[in-house]
Steps between C-alpha positions, in 0.01 A plus 500: 500500500218268407243708701618816327420342154173367634401852609615657180285252306202628691557864376334618185703813430199717565585708805142549608416132470826385655473740800141388565623131488774588744264670739272206489783254576636715781150535654456122487844446661431767765177330595681167526766659712234638742335154523821294526764705673720193582526419127626849426747501787691243303497717196783747412252778435183640643225711342375828643218718397601824335554771765457244783786649703346850475164365600647337813698815589180705473309254721765523762507877469118500568550294810772722632363667819762775501800553722489388857478749790876477577592585148253795492641634824851477371404685176307770675777558755779522243311653204588857580873428507495275194294759300741774604798294420419180294854364522467479881278202442811308429685626803517263788470789743146561365403151630710478809181502713349202327561261784161603644327332205418132549489403128814307418506657152587830663808342654611358165469853357709636776772235456501558124533867538789467763674257266472742208656774718776279635604381155520849351 
């Protein structure tokens, strides 16, 4: 409660002036957080730059090399059937030949699709 009053006393009532003061304080705290991460690990809150999550997502997207060869093979082999009948994508029979793919993700997909069919 005391810190809330202390912050309120810093405000002038002028939105432009107050928002600039807040931006300055947040920037200073952000710089301190970057320099002393251990101190901020003890704090209840952290500070992030505006749109930081979007910036990181975009960076990861730029690093994405595209699907692996196995995925591309799977897509090319099944695309005609899936384009003709999109709901067949969810049919376990459309992926019954997936055991030839070494990627474990393919096997998870197959188990998921079979579980969906079995529980229906």
